[in-house]
N, C-alpha and C positions, 0 to 999 in steps of 0.2 A: 531759419527754416520754420520755426514755430510761429513767428510773426507772419510769414508768408501763408501758412496754412490757415491761421486765424483770419487773415485778410480774404482768402478765397472763400471760406465758409460764410463770412459776413457778406461778401459780394453775392454769393449764391442766394442767401436769404433775401437780400434787397432786390435782386433781379426777379424773384418770384412774384413780387408785388407789381412790377412794371412790365415785365417781358411777356411776349406771346408764347415763348417756349424756352426751355433750358435743356441743354444736352451736354454730354461729355464725350471726349475723344481720347483713345489710347493708341499710341503709335510706337512700334518697335522696329528698329533698323539694325540688323546684324551686318557688320562690315568685316570683310577679309580681303586684304590687299598685300600680296607678296611681290616685291620688286627685286629682280635679279639683274641689276644694272652694273656693268663693268666698263662701259665706255667712258665714264666720267661726265657725261652730258646731263645726268640726273642723279638724284640721291637714291642709293640702294638701301631699302628698308622694308620692314614688314609691319603693317598696321592691322591689328586685330582688336575688335571691340564690339560693344553693343550700345546703341543709343536708344533711350526711352523718353517718351514725352507723354504728359497727361495734361489735358486741357478741359476747361469748363467754358461752354459757350452759351450765349443768349441771343435770341432773335427778337428784336423789338417790334418789327413789322416785316412786310415783304421785301424791304430794301435794306434796312440797317441791322447790323449784328455786332457783337463784341465777343472776344475770346481772351481768356487768361489761363496761364499754366506754367509749366516748367519743363525743361528739356535737359537731359544729362547724357554725356558720352563717357562710358567707362572703358578704358583700354585694358585688355587682358594682360596680366602680368604687372600692372601698375597698382597703385594704392587708391582706394576710394577717397575722393576729394582732391586728387592731384589736379584734375581739370575742374574749373568752376562750372556750375550749372548755368544755363541760359534761361532768362525770363522770356516767356511768351505773353505778350499783351498788345492787342491791336483792335482797332475799329475797322469795320469793312462795310462798304455800301455797294450794292449791285442793283443796277436798273437797266434793262434793255441790254445794249452791247457794252455798257460801261461797268468797270470794276475799279474800286478805289480802296486802298488800305493805308492806314497810318499806325505806326507802332513798331513792335518787334515780332517778326514772324519768319517761318521757314522760307529760305530763298528759293528752294527747288519747287515749292508749291506754285510759284508764279513765274520763275525764270529758268531758262535752259541755255546758258551761255556756252560758247565753244571752249574746249580745254585750253586753247591758246590764250584766251583772255582770263578765264577763271579756272585754275587747276582743281582737280578733284580733292587734293589734300586740303585746299582752302575750305571747301565745303565740309570736309570731315570735322575740322576744328573750329570753324566759324560758320555754322549753318544758317544763322539768322541774318535777315536784312533788317537793319534798324533805321527806319525812316519812312519814306513815302513810295507808293506804287500806284500807277494809273494804267489801266489796260482798256483796250477797245477791240472788240471782236465782231467780225461779220463772217459770212459764209466763206468768202474767198480772201479775207484780209484780216490780219491780226497785228496790232501794234501796242507797245507799252513803253513807258518811261519810268525811271526809278531814281531815287537818291538814297544812298546808304551811308550813314554816319559811322565810320569805322573806329575812330579814336577821338575821345574828348580830351581837349588840351588841358594839361596840368604841368607840374614841375618836372615830370618824367616823361609823360606820354606826348608825342607829337600830335597836333591836330591833323586828322586824316578823314577824307570822305571820298566816296566813289559815286558816280552818276553814270547813267547810260540809257540805251534804248534798243529795242529789237523790233524788226518789221518782218512779217511773213506773209507772202501773197502766193496764191496758186490759182491757175486757170487752165482747165482741162489737164493736159500733160505737163504744163510748164510751171515752174516754181521760182521764186526769188526770195532770198533771205538776206537780211542786213542786220549786223550787230555793231554797236558802238559803245565805247566806254571812255571815261576819264577818271584818273586817280590823282588826288592832290594831297601832298604831304607838306604841311607847314612846320613851324618849330614848336618848341615847348614854351611854357610861361617864363622859363629862365633863359634869357638870351645867351646864345652861344655863337661867337663869330665864325666858328667852323661848321655850323649847321645851317644849311640853306634850303629854301623852298624848292621842292621837286614836283614836277608835273609830268604825268604820263597819259597818253591817249592811244586809242587803237580802234580799228574797224575791220570788219570782214564783210565783203559783198560777194554773194554767190548767185549764179543762175543755173538752172538745171531742168531735168525732166523727171517726172514720176511715171514709171512704166508698169506699175503694179496692176493696172487694168488691161495691160497688153500681154504681159508674160505671166505664166502661172506661179506667181510669187505673191506673198502677202505684202512685202515691201521690196521695191526695186527703184532706187533713186540714184541718179548720177548728177553731181553738181561740180561746178568749177568757178573760180573767182580770184579775187585779190585780197590778200591780208596785209594790213599796214599797221605800223606802230610808230609813235612819236614820243620823244622824251626830251626834257631839258632840266638843267640845274641852274637856278637863277643866280647862284653865286659865281658862276663862270661865264654864262652866256644866256641871253634871253631868246636865242634862236632854237627852234626845235630841230632835233636830228630825226630824219625820216628813214624808215626801214620798210622795204617792200618785198613781197614774195607771192608766187602763184600758189593757190590753195585749191585742192580738188579732193573729192571724196565719193566713194561708191558704197552703197548699202544694199545688201540682198538678204532677204529673210523668208523662210517658209516654216510654218507651224512651230515657231519658237527657236528654230535653228537659223543662225545667220552669220554673215561676215561683213565687216566694215573695214574698208581700206582708205587710208588718208595719205595724201602726197603734198608735201610743202617744199618748194624750191625757191631760193632767193637769199635775201639778207638775213643775218641774225637779228632777231627781234629784241625788244626791251618791253616786255609786259611785266608789270610789277607783281601781280599775283597769278600770272599764267604758268602753264606747264613749262619747266626749264628746257625741255627738248627744243622748243621753238626759239628760245633765247640763245641756245648754245650750238645750233647747227645751221648750215646753209642748205642742206638737203636732208629731209626727214621723211621716212616712210614708216607708217604704223599700220599693221594689219591685226585686226581683232576678230577672233572666232568666238561665238557665244551660243549658248542654248539656255532655255528657260524651263527647267524641269518643274517648277512650281508656279502656276499661273491660275489663281482663283480670284474671286471677287474682292476679297480683303487681304489676300496674301500673294506676294510675288517674289520669286527667287531666281536669280540669274548667275550663271558662271561665265566668265570672260577670260580668254587666254590671248594676250596681246604680245606681238613681236615688234621691236623698235630697231630701226636701222638709221643711224645718223652719219651724215657726211660721207656716205658710201664706203665706210670703213669695214674692217673685218669683225667688229664687235656687234653681235646680234643680241641685244638686250631682250629679256622677256619678263612678262608680268602675268600673274594669275589673280583674278578678282572674283569674289563671290559676295553678293549682297542679298539680304532677305528683308522685305518690308511687309509689316503687318499693320493694318489700320482698322480700328473698330470705332464706330460711332453709334451712340444710343441716346434717345431722348429720356430725360429724367422727369420732366414735368411739362405739360402743355395746358394753356388756358382754354377752358371749355367755352 
């Protein structure tokens, strides 16, 4: 930790000689997630904690900038240091509709993947994307691609990486969303005849309408589409197993109060880091009621109560979530 602080101070002094401006960012994220699951389709647990991040940034010109910092998640009831801190270190270029990042940075700043593909628990414990991100944004079109290096191969850790892309288009009332990912798991440096390369892929295609300009609501969207996942274990077969389901969602919101209903019917899926409800059910209904009592420029807090019904059974699982996000940014120095 002392070496990291020394490095940051030295970097700050160096940047003052070359940069147009130097700033700092403080981010706090309070997490409360209580899961009362009795159906066996997902893990019943309570996650309570606070995540804090501190970053120093420099803007070299109107296009290029860098950021360096540290991010730590402390789980209430645990011991300080149980979870390792995450390094934040990335270069970013933004010009016109293009955005490029390389390094280690918060995934949620640039990506919003469906829970079926990336579960919220994965973002709790592995919030950073370590790799590359390219985004392109126009008025009615947004697209990005990314590569996330999840595990560096050694004698214990398997080589793992994830890549993907999202596309969002909208014209008048109509919207289209596309999400795609792949997850690759190779072996360790020590060869094991029982460990085989695993490949996972998945995609979600949705079409829908945005009725917020028609009905007296801030958000009113209805979408439907196809969710697919593929998987294979190269030790047994090189052929992918394919899983398909219909996927629909409705979101209605007015002045911070809202409801989101999700319907998924079809095959059980195999998403490696996705929400287990999609992997363990052939029919899944999720209804979330939420309100946002704290909604200011730098602070946002939201409470969510979700009900989960899988396979049409009698077990109605429920979940209560609360999150609070505070972000503050200030310039330290600017070249005159």
